[in-house]
N, C-alpha and C positions, 0 to 999 in steps of 0.2 A: 113911557117906553113899553113896547109890546112884549108881553111875557113869552119866553121861549117855549117852543112846543115840548110836549112830553118826551118825544123821541130825542130831542136835543139835550134834555135834562138827564137822560140815562147815559151813564158812562159807556163809551164804546166797548170796554172790556166785557160788559154783560152781553152785548150782541155777539161778540166773538165767542163767548162761552156758550151762548144759545145755539149758534150754528154748528159749533163743535159737537154739542150734544146731539143735534140732528144727524150729523155725519156718523157719529159712533152708533146711533140707533140704526141708521140705514145699513151700515156695514154689518151690524150684528144679526140682521135677518137670516143670512145664509148660514151663519154659525149655528142657528137653531135647527136647521133642516135635517142633519144626519140622524139625530135621535128619533125623529118622527118617520123618516123614510127608510130606516134599516129594514123593517119588515116588508114594505112594498118592493124594495129592490131585491131582497132575498127571494120573495115569491115570484117576481117576474123573471129574474135572470138566473136564479139558483146560486148566487154568490153566497159564500159562508159569511157568518157574522164577523169572523176574524179578517176576511178579505175586505169587507166594507170598513171595518175598524182600521185597517191599514191606511185607507184613504183619509179617514178622519185624523189618524196620527200624523200623516204627512202635512195635512192642513194646519194642525195645531203646532207642529214643529216650525213650519215656515212662518206661521203667524207670530211666533215669538222671535225667531232668529232674524226676521226682517226688521223688527222694531228698532234696534240700535242703529242700523243703517238708514232707516227712515228718519230717525231723529237727526242724523247727520245730513241727510238730504234736505231736511227742513232748514237746517242752518245754512246750507249752501244755496238752495233754490227758492226757499220760502214755503210757508205752511200751505198757502192756498193752492199752489201748483201741485204739490205732492198729494194733498187730500183729494183734489179733483181727479187726478190720474188714478188714484187708488180706488175711488168709487167706480170708475169706468172698468177697471180690471175685475172688480168684484161682480159687476153686472155681466161682463163677458163670460166669466167662469160659471156663473149661475145659469145664464141662458144656454150655453153650449151643452149643459148636462142633458137636455131633452133629446139630443141626437146620439147619445152614447149607446154602444152595443157591447162593449167589452170592459173588463174591470180596469185595464190600464187607462182607459179614457175617464173612468171615475176618479182615478188617482190624479190624472192631469187636471181635470176641471175642479173637483172638490178639493184636491190636495194642493196642487201647485198654484193655479190661478187665484182661487179664493184665499189660499194661505198667504200669497204675496200681497194681494189687495187689502185684506183685513189687517195683515201685519203692519202695513204702512199707516194704518189708523189705530194702532194698538195704544196701550197706555203711555207710550213715549209721547204721543200727541198730547195727552193730558198733562204730562210733566212739562212739555214745551209751552203750551198755552198758559198754564198757571204760572210758570216761571217768568214768562215775558210780560203778561198782562196784569198780574195781581201781586201787590205787596201785602194787602190785607185780605183776609178771608181765603187764603190759599187752601187750607185744610178743607173748608166747607165746599169750595168750588171743585177741588179734586174729588171729593166724595160724590158730588152731583154728577160730574162727568163720568166718573167710574161707574156709577149706577146706570147711567145711560147706555154705556157699552155692554155691561153685563146683563142688566135687566132686559134690554131690548132683545137680546137673543132668546130669552126665555118667554117674554110676552108674545113673541111671534108664534110660539109653539101651537096654541089652540087653533089659530087661523090656519097655519100650515097643515095641521092634522085634519081639520074639517075639510079643507080644499082637497087634500090628498085622498081622504076617504070618499068624498062625494064625486070628485072629478078625475082623480089620478094624481100621481106624484109630479108629472110634468107641468101642469098648470101651477102647482105650488111653487116649483122652482122658478118659473117665469115671473110669478108674482113677486118673489123676493128680488129678482133681477130688476124689476120695475121700481121697487122701493129704493134700491141703491141709486138708480138713475134719477129718481125724483129729487133726491137731496142735492145732486151736483149743482143745479142752478143757484141754490141758496148759498152754497160754498163760494161760488164765483162772485156773488153779489155782496155778501156780508163779511166773509172771513178776511182778515188782514194779518200781515206777518208780525208787526210789532207796533206798539203805541206811537212811536215817532212817525210812522207812516201817516197818521192822522193828526199829528201835532199835539198829542196829549201825553200825560204821564201814566204809568201803570196805576190801576185802581188802588187807592190807599197810599200812594207815594206822595210825599210832601215837597220833594225837590228832586230834580234830575240827578242821575249819577254824575259825579265829577268827570269831566272829559280828561283824556290823556294829556292834552296840552296844559290844562289847569293844574294838573298834578305834577307837571314838569317832566312828563314822560313822552318820549318821541317814538312813534311806531317805526319799527324797522321794516324796510321794504322786504316782503317775503311773498313767495308764490302762494296762491290760494291752496288750501288744503282740501284734497278730494274727500268726498263723503266716506269712502271705505277706509281711508287712512285715518280720518278723524275718529270714526267709530273704533277702530283698532287701537288708536292712541288712548282713548278713554278706557278701553278694556285693559290695556297694559298698565295704566296708572292704578286703576281700581283693583285689578287682579293681584297686586302685590300687598293688599291689605286684608286683614281678617274680617272686618265688618262686611266687606263685599261678599265674601264666601258664606258667612252666616246668613245674610239676607238672601243670597241667591239660592242656597239650599232650602231655606224656609219657603221661598216662593216656588221652588220646584215642587215641593210637597203640596203647597196651596193649589197649584195647577192640577196636580194629580188627583186631588180630592174634590175638585169642583168640575172644571171643564173636561178633565180626562175620565172621570168616573161617573158623576151624577148626570152631567148634561147629555152624553151620548147613551148611557146604559141604564138610566133609571126607568125609562119607558119600556125597553125590552124586558127588564127585570120584573117590573110590575105586571107586564103582559104574561110572563111565565107563571105568575101567581093568580091568573084569571081576571085581572083588571083590564077593562077595555082600553085600547090605545088612546082614544080621545080623552078619557077620564084622566089617565096618567099624564097626558100632555097638559091638561088643565091644572093638575097639581104642580107641574114644573112652572107653569105660568104664574102661579101664586108665589113660588119661590122668587120669580123675577119681580113681582110687585113688592114683596117684603124686602127684597134686596135694595130697592130704591130707598126705603126707610132706613135700613140698616147701614148702608154705605154713607148716606148723608149724615146720619147720626155719628158714624165713625169719624167722618171728616170734622164734625163739630168737636168731638172728644179729642181728636188729634191736636187741635189748637190749645187744649187745656191739660192733657194728661200725658205722661211719659209714653211715647209710642211703643216702647218695648213691653210695657205691662199690658197694653191693649193687645198686642200680638200674642202674648202668652195666653190671655183669656180666650181670644178668638180660636186659636189653634187647638188648645186642649179641649174646649167644649165641643168643637167640631169633631175631634177624634172620638170622643165618647158617644156622640150621637150616631156616627157612622157604625160603630160597633154594635149599636142597638138596632140598626136598620133591618137586618135579616128577619127578625121576629115581628116586624111591623107590617110587612107586606101581606096582602090578602085581596080577595076579589072585590071587596067593598071598601069604601073610605071610612075608616074608624077614627075616633078621636085622637088616638095616639099617633096615627099617621099625619093628621092635621097639625099636631104639635110639632112633629119632626119638620114638616114643610115650613111652618112659620119660623122655627129657630134657624133652619138651614138658609132660609131666605135672608134673615137678618144678618147672618154670618157669611154669606156667599162670597163677596169680595170686600168685606169690611177690612180685610188685611191691607188693601192697597193704599189708602190715605196714610196710615202710620209708616208703611214701608217707604212711600214716596217722601214723606217728611224726613225720615232718617237719611235717605239719599241726599236730599237738599242740605241737611245739616252737616253731613260728613264730607260730601264731595263738591259742594259749592257750585261753581260755574260748569262743572262737568256733569252735574246731576241728571239733566234730561237724557244724555247719551248713556250714562252709567245705569240709570233706571231702565233704559232700553235693554241693556244686557241682563239686568236682574229679571226683567219681565220675560226675556228670552228663556231663562231657566224655568220660569213658570210654565211656559208652553212646551218645553222639552219634557217636563214632568207630566203635563197633560197628555202629550203624545204617547209616552211610554205606558201610562196607565190606560189610555183608551185602547191601545193594542193589547196590553196585558190582560185587561178585564175581558176583552173579546175572546182571547185564547182560553182563559179560565172558563168562560161560559161554554165554549165549544167542547172542551175536554171533560169538564165535570158536570155539564148540564145544569149548572147553578152558579150564581154570582157570589155566594156567601163569603168565600175566601177573599175575594177582591175587597169587599166591605171591611173585613177585619184588618187586612193589610193597610188599607187607606187610613183607618182609624188610628192604628198604631203609629204610622208615620206622622200624622197630624200632631199627636202628643209630643213626639220628638221635636217637631218644628217649633212648638211653643217654647220649649226650654232652650233651643238654639237662639231664639230671639233675645233672651236675657243676656247672652254673651256679647251682644253688640255694644261697643263703646261709642259714645256720642261725640267724642272729640273731633273737631274738623281736621281734615287731612289737607295739607297744602297741595294744591293742584292748580294748573292753569285752566282758564276757561277753554271751551272747545273751539279753538281757533288759532290763528298764527300768534306766536308769542310777541309780547311787547318788549321793547328794548330798554334802554338805560335812561338815567337822568340826563337832562339837557345840560 
């Protein structure tokens, strides 16, 4: 008998994970742009840092608030359709920026379009893919996919900075639009909605889930639940529990101290201390590279250690490092700054796998949509900090207070994580209810 090909021996779940990784990296490109292009836009248009930060804040808020509704849309219309449409929206928003002449257009392109597009591929996508396609290695896979989304945004930075410095910010924006478009064909080709579409079980599953008929349960005829109603139903169920709020507040602080503070403001802050913009962008790219290692390691640890203790360590150490940052800046790269970059990279979104695991453990079938709401709080925190840090810089001519506030909040988040109780909460899956015994 002929030996099956290598491609056929690989479980389809891994191909789905691979193309999801590509989609997250492609969408991440434009999230990298604001930190690099703040100075060029300020120079060309005369817009203040706080005005540009407002556009970043809108993008980050929509990036998060779209996530639970995107998870619900994936339940209703399928992963492939939602991700493909999202990539096209990101490319449109990125490309249209080259025509803008007023700050409201910046908010429309950077804020609304890119926020909606990237939000549709936020970490709710990771929760949906890992929940549907993997029984084993969920923590590891969630770590890898999370790293793709977070690190991709940072790894793009040096390229965007070099193109912007050599050719202007417009070619840099068009390049990112092209990156999002390039991923779309792979999504259409390889991404599938669920294992049953290919006649396989989730990776690591030994038997299919028992059917409703086998369990003696008859589905009640019920109208399809719309995505908005589905998302709001999940919020209503989770919002009545304390674990949800502990996780949501912790993730709000997580977003404030990473995507809201470091990602858009590290390069301008370093530039304030005499460091060239391309050098600072290179440092943030290193954060992205170490983030890949840290997030994958966090996923591996999440499969083995109580996620609450991991969150405590991640948040407290992040807070202490932020409080030390103001004295680390200088015109040249010193060893202490390299140490900060390495640590912050390892810790960047290491919080996501344990938070996702707690959502799965506590909320069961509702977990992908509930995690979408938890991640929405992450982005609300990022938006508030992105705007707040810009205002601090405009008013005080320095970012120091912003670093200290972020550090203190991170320590608080660490101790909130210990309050989460891991007991499952009885909740229906995100869909029409089942009825009664036959």
